[in-house]
DOLUMTI-861587 format. One record per residue (C-alpha): residue in three letters; x, y, z. Coordinates in steps of 0.001 Angstrom, whole numbers, plus 500000, padded with zeros to 6 digits. Example, Ala and Ser with C-alpha at 12.3 -4.5 7.8 and 13.67 -1.06 7.14 Angstrom:
2
ALA512300495500507800;SER513670498940507140;
//
This chain:
191
MET500000500000500000;PHE501201503515499241;GLY501256506126501980;SER499078508572500035;ASN496334505923499833;SER495942505905503610;GLU493903508496505456;GLU495441510693508125;GLY494515509514511592;ILE493048506222510312;LYS494798502914510979;THR495545500985507792;ASP495452497195507948;ALA498502496128505923;ASP501822494415506541;GLY503679497003504484;ILE503425500611503453;VAL505537502603500975;SER505934506365500697;ASN505122507829497325;LYS505376511476498377;TYR507859513452500428;ASN507386514191504103;GLN505288511118504816;ASN505531509400508194;LEU504998505660507932;TRP504114503864511158;VAL503995500167511970;TYR503300498523515285;THR504878495263516314;ALA505304493023519330;ASP507562490069518503;CYS507539490476514715;MET510205492569513030;PRO509702496150511969;ILE511780496390508803;PHE512534499830507387;PHE513677500605503843;ALA515014503911502535;ASP516300504783499098;LYS519089507297499598;ARG518683508640496034;THR514901508844495494;ARG514140509394499217;ASN511299506861499110;VAL510854504899502329;ALA508842501864503408;THR508117499836506488;LEU507109496204506951;HIS505536494244509774;CYS507328490953509193;GLY507208487664511069;ARG507400483989510176;LYS504415484089507824;GLY505625487256506086;LEU509005485651505451;GLU507297482528504117;LYS505237484679501737;LYS508371486544500554;ILE507129489949501729;ILE510683491332501459;LYS511022490260497821;ASN507645491825497026;LEU508611495123498636;VAL511935495262496785;LYS509986494813493517;ILE507904497878494436;PHE511127499849494934;ASP512308498593491534;ASN509107499971489991;LEU509777503311491702;GLY513184503510490002;SER515348502435492927;SER518702500770492610;ARG519486497927495012;ASP522786499632495881;ASN520849502698497090;LEU518507500793499417;LEU519258501057503128;VAL517522498541505409;ALA517120498412509181;ILE515579495496511066;GLY514269496736514405;PRO513771495012517766;ALA511994491649517545;ILE511958488294519248;SER515362486580519219;LYS515971482984518232;ASP516613482147521891;HIS512969482852522670;TYR511226481946519419;LEU510724478210519763;VAL508711476146517303;ASP508014472478516734;LYS510030470561514152;MET507234470492511536;THR506794474278511728;LEU510559474716511375;LYS510782472389508369;ASP507819474085506717;PHE509357477506507354;TYR512698476639505735;ARG510949475026502778;LYS508840478145502145;ALA511074481009503332;GLU514458479706502239;ASN513500477199499549;LYS515313474502501508;ASN514036471043502224;ILE515711470254505521;THR514664466609505482;VAL517532465864503075;ASN521121465369504207;LEU522376468558505810;THR525889469838506302;LYS526937470527509890;ALA526649474281509257;GLU523081473871507955;LYS522140471725510951;ASP523615474344513278;PHE521638477016511450;CYS518340475109511456;PHE518248473255514751;SER519094474040518332;ASP521667471805519975;SER520166472523523378;ILE519099469401525270;GLN516413471464527006;PHE514737472226523686;LYS515153468692522339;GLU513363467331525403;GLN510473469716524681;ASN510729468835520962;LEU511173472550520181;ASN513659474295517942;GLN514908477862517727;LEU513859479909514719;ASP515960482960513854;LEU513648485384512054;LYS516227488164511827;ARG518787485880510212;SER516241484623507704;ALA515216488196506842;TYR518899489079506384;ARG519364486115504032;GLN516305487158502013;LEU517666490706501717;LEU520988489366500450;LYS519119487200497899;GLU517540490429496636;SER521041491850496066;ILE520880494375498888;PRO524526494952499870;ASN525297493605503346;THR526862496972504205;ASN523413498560503654;ILE521681496325506241;ASP521533497005509980;ILE519997494512512417;SER519014495360515976;ASN520145492809518560;LEU517346493828520966;CYS514896491054521885;THR511289492033522578;TYR510737488870524639;LYS513814489228526860;LEU513617492979527540;LYS510324493001529414;ASN510744496553530753;GLU511396498006527292;PHE509146496038524916;ASN505792494303524689;SER505848490638523685;TRP502909488460522708;ARG504911485270523276;ARG506015486380526744;SER502760487725528186;LYS499979487396525564;THR499539491176525716;LEU497750493094522996;SER500078496064523594;ARG502582496845520858;GLN505550499073520041;TRP505092501851517505;ASN507902502209514962;PHE508158504813512232;ILE510215506132509356;CYS509813509472507589;SER510519510405503977;LYS512248513772503701;ARG513401515711500712;
//
């Protein structure tokens, strides 16, 4: 959705919004999902995404980069920031969810023979998690990999190491407390 299509003071129900005029503030609220911000340093267009496991599976990043392409952006001019979100230490999923995620989000079938590095990436070695039959899922790392696949230079990507689950005095977390409260995040397009 483009920023000029939303009405001032009215909440828009979308997982992404793109500026198509100058001096637009784009807001997104998140709890454990990632706020991902894009800015084109040449055209000054900006965008924000609300991105979690399902967004990564649906290739929301790839779709947004295509919109920037249509606006005349160059991948080398795109700056990306991934804001505070749940860390892999606290985002635990069952093995089927993890396998399905890597098949959809990373086009990997992790039921085939894996290298040690791929196993380390996909599965937790923690006995505690194995006993619960849960595995860590690193959303930020997957988003980073998707950005690299879209030819965004790694030097143009910044990733917050803040965990919304762990930092209970700073952030709201659905997984921690089932709260409906969220963090507001924003980016502004300036001329």
